[in-house]
C-alpha positions, -999 to +999 in steps of 0.1 A: -638+058-834-666+056-808-659+059-771-654+025-754-670+020-720-671+050-696-709+049-695-712+060-658-688+089-664-707+101-695-740+100-675-724+119-647-711+146-670-745+149-687-761+153-653-737+180-642-741+199-675-779+198-672-776+212-636-753+240-648-777+249-676-804+252-649-783+276-628-765+252-605-730+253-618-706+224-610-671+210-616-659+175-626-624+163-623-614+133-645-584+117-628-563+089-644-529+078-655-514+089-689-532+072-718-562+061-697-587+079-719-593+113-702-592+132-734-614+107-752-640+111-725-637+149-727-642+147-764-674+127-760-686+151-733-678+181-756-697+165-785-727+159-764-726+194-750-724+209-785-753+188-795-772+203-767-763+238-779-739+245-751-708+267-758-676+248-750-642+264-746-610+246-739-576+253-724-547+229-719-518+232-694-483+223-707-452+209-689-429+236-702-412+257-675-414+287-698-451+287-702-466+320-691-487+322-660-524+313-666-515+295-698-545+272-700-568+300-691-553+323-718-560+296-744-595+291-730-604+328-729-593+333-766-623+312-777-648+322-750-675+345-765-675+379-750-643+373-730-607+380-737-572+369-724-567+405-715-587+398-683-556+381-670-532+409-677-526+439-655-499+463-645-489+465-609-497+497-591-469+513-572-460+491-542-483+463-554-468+428-551-470+403-580-492+381-558-516+410-552-518+416-590-525+379-595-553+380-569-569+411-585-569+397-620-582+363-608-612+381-591-619+400-623-618+369-644-641+349-621-665+378-622-665+379-660-669+341-662-698+342-637-716+367-659-709+348-692-739+326-691-740+289-698-705+277-707-686+244-705-650+251-696-626+223-703-591+225-687-569+196-696-537+183-680-541+202-648-512+183-633-490+206-653-509+238-645-490+267-629-499+279-594-518+310-606-539+289-629-548+265-600-555+294-577-579+309-603-596+275-607-601+272-569-615+307-567-639+299-596-650+266-581-661+283-549-685+305-570-698+277-593-731+269-574-743+304-583-734+302-620-744+284-652-709+271-657-697+235-659-659+230-654-644+198-666-608+192-656-584+164-664-554+154-643-530+126-637-526+113-602-513+123-577-533+155-579-545+175-549-583+172-551-588+203-530-576+223-560-612+218-573-633+224-541-667+208-545-658+190-577-672+156-585-642+134-590-644+107-617-615+083-614-609+065-647-597+030-642-580+008-669-603-011-693-615-045-682-610-074-707-645-069-721-638-033-730-605-043-746-624-069-767-650-042-777-622-019-788-605-047-808-638-055-825-644-019-833-609-014-848-602-048-865-636-061-871-654-093-860-626-116-870-604-110-840-594-143-824-611-148-790-578-152-772-567-117-779-588-096-755-574-114-724-538-114-738-540-077-748-554-068-714-525-086-698-499-069-720-513-034-718-526-034-682-559-021-697-544+013-705-563+025-736-533+042-752-512+010-749-541-010-763-544+013-792-507+012-800-504-025-796-535-030-818-520-009-846-488-029-844-505-063-844-530-053-871-501-043-894-486-077-888-520-094-894-517-112-860-551-105-845-569-132-865-546-159-852-544-172-816-525-150-791-492-163-779-455-160-785-458-122-789-428-103-778-448-072-774-429-044-754-448-030-724-430+004-725-447+029-748-414+044-757-405+014-778-439+016-794-434+052-803-399+043-816-415+019-840-441+044-850-415+071-858-391+047-875-412+052-907-402+088-908-372+101-926-340+110-907-345+148-913-381+146-900-370+127-869-343+153-863-368+181-866-391+163-842-362+163-817-362+201-818-400+201-816-398+179-785-373+203-769-394+233-777-423+220-756-458+207-756-470+234-780-448+238-811-445+274-824-437+267-860-419+301-865-396+295-836-388+260-847-381+272-882-357+298-869-338+272-848-337+245-875-306+237-895-326+240-928-354+264-923-367+260-958-374+223-953-393+227-921-428+229-936-424+197-956-409+178-927-438+189-904-463+178-931-446+143-930-450+141-892-486+153-895-494+126-921-479+099-898-501+110-869-471+119-847-481+156-847-516+170-848-529+205-855-557+227-845-573+244-876-581+274-855-544+279-845-524+270-876-492+285-862-491+260-834-488+222-835-485+196-808-476+159-804-504+134-806-497+126-770-473+140-744-457+106-739-448+107-776-430+140-771-413+128-740-401+097-757-386+116-786-370+141-762-354+113-742-340+097-773-320+129-781-282+125-777-267+149-752-250+171-779-281+172-800-303+182-770-279+210-759-276+223-795-314+224-799-319+243-766-292+268-775-308+274-809-343+277-795-331+301-768-316+324-795-347+321-817-370+330-788-348+359-777-349+373-813-386+369-813-390+389-780-405+359-762-414+359-725-383+357-702-394+324-688-395+309-723-360+320-730-347+310-695-360+274-698-338+268-728-308+288-716-307+266-684-307+234-705-278+244-727-256+258-700-224+238-703-195+263-700-188+296-682-203+317-710-235+297-714-239+294-676-237+332-672-262+336-700-284+311-681-281+330-648-290+363-665-320+346-682-332+331-648-329+365-631-350+381-659-376+353-656-378+357-618-382+395-622-411+389-647-428+361-627-462+369-611-461+338-588-437+336-559-432+299-565-419+307-599-396+333-585-382+307-561-378+282-589-359+306-613-336+318-586-330+281-577-319+275-613-295+305-610-281+291-578-276+257-595-257+274-623-234+297-604-244+299-567-239+336-563-249+349-529-272+375-545-292+347-561-293+325-530-304+355-509-331+364-535-344+328-535-345+327-496-364+360-496-389+348-522-392+314-504-400+331-471-427+353-487-441+322-504-442+303-470-415+278-479-396+281-447-374+250-452-359+264-484-355+299-469-338+287-437-315+263-456-304+291-480-298+315-450-276+289-433-256+285-465-253+323-468-239+324-433-213+298-442-202+321-471-203+352-448-181+335-422-156+323-448-154+357-465-157+378-434-188+396-446-209+408-416-233+425-440-242+392-456-245+376-422-270+402-411-291+398-442-292+361-439-303+362-402-332+385-410-348+369-440-373+347-420-392+370-396-423+368-375-424+330-372-411+307-345-425+273-333-405+243-345-382+265-367-372+287-337-340+267-329-326+271-364-335+308-365-319+314-331-287+297-344-287+321-374-289+350-351-261+338-328-238+333-358-247+367-373-241+385-339-207+368-336-197+382-369-215+416-370-215+425-333-246+441-315-267+448-346-301+462-336-322+442-360-304+409-353-307+416-316-344+423-320-349+391-340-330+372-313-352+387-286-384+379-305-373+342-309-363+340-272-397+353-262-415+328-284-393+300-269-403+309-234-372+327-222-390+360-213-362+373-190-335+372-217-359+383-243-368+415-224-331+423-217-320+418-253-351+435-266-343+466-245-308+467-259-322+464-295-347+492-288-319+515-275-297+509-305-327+513-329-337+547-313-301+558-317-299+548-354-334+561-362-336+537-391-372+525-398-361+488-403-342+488-370-372+504-352-397+480-367-377+450-355-372+464-320-409+473-317-418+438-326-395+424-300-409+447-274-444+436-282-436+400-276-427+405-239-456+425-226-489+413-211-517+431-230-540+427-200-515+447-179-505+472-205-533+476-232-523+511-239-487+502-247-499+475-271-518+502-291-489+526-288-465+500-303-491+491-330-494+527-340-457+532-341-452+500-362-478+511-387-461+546-390-427+532-400-435+529-437-426+493-440-451+467-452-440+441-427-442+465-398-476+477-409-488+441-410-478+434-374-492+467-363-526+460-377-526+425-363-518+439-328-545+465-331-571+438-339-562+418-309-562+449-287-596+460-299-610+425-294-596+424-259-613+456-249-645+447-266-644+473-294-657+450-321-665+478-345-629+490-344-617+454-348-639+450-378-626+483-394-590+472-387-597+438-403-609+455-435-576+475-435-557+443-429-575+427-459-565+456-482-529+452-470-529+414-474-542+418-510-515+443-518-487+422-503-498+388-515-480+372-486-493+339-472-484+352-437-507+382-442-535+360-456-532+336-426-537+364-400-565+380-421-584+347-421-579+343-383-592+378-377-623+371-398-629+338-380-628+355-347-653+381-358-676+353-372-676+336-338-684+368-319-714+373-343-726+337-339-718+326-374-702+293-364-701+275-397-684+305-413-659+307-385-650+270-388-646+274-426-623+304-422-603+287-394-598+257-416-587+278-445-563+297-422-548+263-411-543+252-447-525+285-455-502+281-425-495+244-432-484+254-467-462+280-451-446+252-431-455+271-399-454+245-371-479+265-350-507+261-377-523+230-362-520+240-325-535+274-332-563+259-352-571+235-324-570+264-299-596+282-320-617+251-326-616+244-288-633+277-282-658+272-311-671+238-298-681+254-265-709+270-286-717+242-310-718+214-283-691+193-300-667+193-271-666+155-267-661+148-304-633+175-304-615+159-275-617+125-292-602+140-324-572+155-306-566+126-282-531+120-296-522+156-291-531+158-254-497+147-240-479+174-259-506+200-248-500+193-212-464+205-214-476+241-224-496+261-198-517+279-224-525+246-242-533+228-210-556+256-199-575+256-232-578+218-231-591+219-196-618+244-205-630+222-233-628+191-211-650+208-185-676+215-211-675+178-222-676+165-187-643+147-192-632+149-156-601+128-160-588+151-186-596+181-164-576+165-136-546+159-159-546+194-171-548+207-135-518+186-125-498+203-152-512+238-145-511+242-107-473+240-103-465+267-128-492+293-119-469+313-096-442+318-123-461+325-155-441+348-178-455+382-184-467+377-220-500+377-239-508+342-226-505+348-189-538+363-181-558+337-201-540+309-183-546+325-149-583+331-154-589+296-169-569+280-142-592+297-117-622+281-133-606+247-134-596+250-097-632+259-088-646+230-108-623+206-090-629+221-056-593+234-051-606+265-035-573+278-023-559+278-058-592+292-071-590+321-046-554+328-056-563+329-093-593+351-086-574+376-065-547+379-092-572+382-121-601+403-106-585+436-119-591+423-154-629+423-149-636+448-177-615+431-204-624+403-227-608+369-233-611+375-271-583+376-297-576+360-331-564+328-315-597+321-297-627+339-281-642+333-247-661+365-240-661+388-210-635+381-183-663+390-158-682+358-167-652+337-157-647+357-125-684+352-116-680+314-120-650+314-097-667+337-071-698+315-071-677+284-063-660+303-035-694+309-020-693+347-026-727+348-042-733+386-042-699+391-058-706+364-084-739+380-093-722+414-097-695+400-120-721+382-141-743+412-144-713+430-157-707+402-182-742+404-195-737+441-201-702+436-217-713+408-240-744+425-253-727+430-286-719+393-291-751+371-292-734+338-284-715+351-254-746+370-242-764+337-241-736+322-220-735+352-197-773+351-191-772+314-183-742+320-159-761+349-142-792+327-139-772+300-122-756+325-098-790+340-089-803+305-081-772+298-060-777+331-041-814+325-036-822+360-024-858+373-027-867+377-064-836+358-076-855+328-088-879+350-109-850+368-125-832+336-131-862+321-149-864+351-173-826+351-179-825+314-186-855+316-209-838+344-229-806+324-230-824+293-243-842+313-270-810+329-283-790+297-281-816+278-301-816+305-328-778+305-330-773+267-331-760+263-295-778+230-285-759+224-252-765+260-240-801+259-251-808+226-233-792+238-201-809+271-201-843+256-209-839+231-181-829+259-156-859+281-167-883+252-162-868+244-128-870+281-117-907+281-129-914+249-109-922+229-140-892+206-137-874+192-107-840+207-101-819+232-083-839+262-094-871+247-080-857+249-044-865+277-021-836+295-003-844+276+029-845+242+010-811+249-005-797+258+029-811+225+044-798+206+014-763+219+021-765+208+058-779+173+048-748+170+024-726+178+054-741+148+072-762+166+098-793+148+111-827+165+111-825+173+148-790+189+144-803+209+114-834+221+134-811+232+162-787+251+139-815+269+120-838+273+150-866+254+134-888+226+146-877+191+137-910+185+119-904+216+098-870+203+088-886+169+079-911+187+056-883+206+039-862+175+034-892+157+019-900+186-004-864+189-017-861+152-023-893+154-044-882+185-063-848+170-071-862+136-080-840+119-053-849+090-031-826+094-001-803+117+019-771+102+005-781+113-030-785+148-017-748+150-009-739+139-044-763+165-059-747+193-038-712+184-050-724+184-086-741+218-083-710+233-066-688+222-096-711+238-122 
């Protein structure tokens, strides 16, 4: 049978295959409902690829819970020349997590595929693929442009299209009536009555599978050569399948029930072992093959499959309850005897668990499957089945622990709350403590639920050091710094007394949350070192994260880079989404400091996706905090503000968010937003809690106050922050460069020009290792020199602005480049502007803005009135202004910059 329709899709696949052959690998995803013709299109593409001498290898995902990890890839690699399924097997090193093993084998497999030459990889039914298979596919897709590979995937909607990054998505729609007519003519000949294409389209909805089954039925009844009408044709495929299998004998239909229970791929040996009459199995399977209900692959004679998954599902759904349970029990026994994978056995044990004995067997099988699983999601699922069967605390605790590691906080917290119910009823403080401590290191929207867990555990277990430390951490994250410090100190004392590493790790973490790293940078590194020395992976994770932030804050970018490499090694070993998130944020910060803005944005977006999958409520706000700093370089501040407009009201309630938003709004010239932020910030500046956010809020608030002319507030912020001159506003949340640059901006607004120049010279020196911030610092210093207008300042300003413009252009910082170029031209006298004014002209401009007449200015400066008139005329010309009123407006604008 030839392919009907789908010409654009065939052309697209030919184009992608030709590009892959030329070294520009690609991926295509065929998306459509069951029976829409995805496999038929793939078969056409495969035939055309084979005709072009391309090597095609195929794998197919299956809906069976017991399918091993990487199942479609294992099948594909069996047939790939020079490759082997062994690529996807590895033993865990000591202390290596299943996720870390999975990542290692995926990298190895991608590398082997990349070096395999021109291949067409077909992966069907990706909607059933396991998480490791999809992760491997995502990893490969990112490498495709540098390979000679074409990946063709098929999936039913809904399917997350980002599982194939960069793939060309081909959505297969139902056949139009014309395509239905072409199929009828192709199958039944030219005698089909003209009324049938429209009627068939209406009955089938254009689904090719339905059309095919209906055509077979009507062709057998010789109905297609007569006018359509009065046809009680069912619209459900199950009934069509029922008619198709009705021709089979009772014994064959019974065996097909067992085959349907076994799964999408039918292992003949296992089915034979579970069958009531093993000797008859081969003959019964031959009957099903002859009827087209089952199909075989000549290269894999030990395996069969149903002609379509819907056929299998229909037969499975028709099984009576007792028949279904009996088949699953027999298949579980047969698989156990054959030494099958634990997940294969567990899938059937769960489905035949009907009494105490079989439920216990199901629980044990689920535990074995969880222990063997390489994917955390699978661990969660198998322990979930165990909980459903028996609800033992040990299984619920194991599910909660795996769910937390997998980033599924809702499951973990719900399980912990249920465990605390059990602990309270049974009087088990040990269980209460374990439940309260499963979810650690996260807060945000889940903080209230976690605080409640701690309170319940403390009520039952007393002053337990780890629970107290967790409680203190959550209080700090919720803004209650005073209680957090008190309770954290108690936790530390108890931990020091016990000497247990787990108690100490929790207490150290709580202590870290209530210190201001600007005030106590040495203590941050001391806590980080201690955390890393405790021999616990979670403690090491936090210690390395704290080190990275501490090194960034003191400007030791080389040390931060080395620590990021170590964090990467740890994240790979642990396989925790939480570790991956922090690693991506650290890499994004380093990319910004190096001026690699596109890379930084890509890493930040990937970090956000990881955190969103973890259900961490801080994911989006932290991404926006990073993006808000990034747009100060790229010049997209206005577009960024428009994109987050709906988030602004919520941001105003948090000082750190209001400060960050105000900084971006100043860059965009959005004065109304700056005013709103200032109204939120000013009242809280005196009482900021002593945490990692305080200094950033204080310094930024000083810049906002200076911009708005609130010089009293600007002075207060400056006086409180000036001792931080030699630190950096850099961490993994966002980067703003040397604190000295911000201090110079504030000092300049306060009229302390010598002080401002000193700060900004310091900033230029400090930011020498970060090209984008060096450009900002040079531009800031050039502006400060122009404002000071001492002898030689204008010449220095011109050179600094020219250097800033040159570097900004190279780095892709259009706003900074334009401002620096304009300032350089003004300082050189090429362009009208502030830099073109002499010191005397700037002085007279200030007096004109204050409303003084020429005579009053002459008297104040001890000049002749004619000289003042000349200066006023010159400054108007240099600034491109027409009257004295405009001078006042210009002076206000310059003072706000």
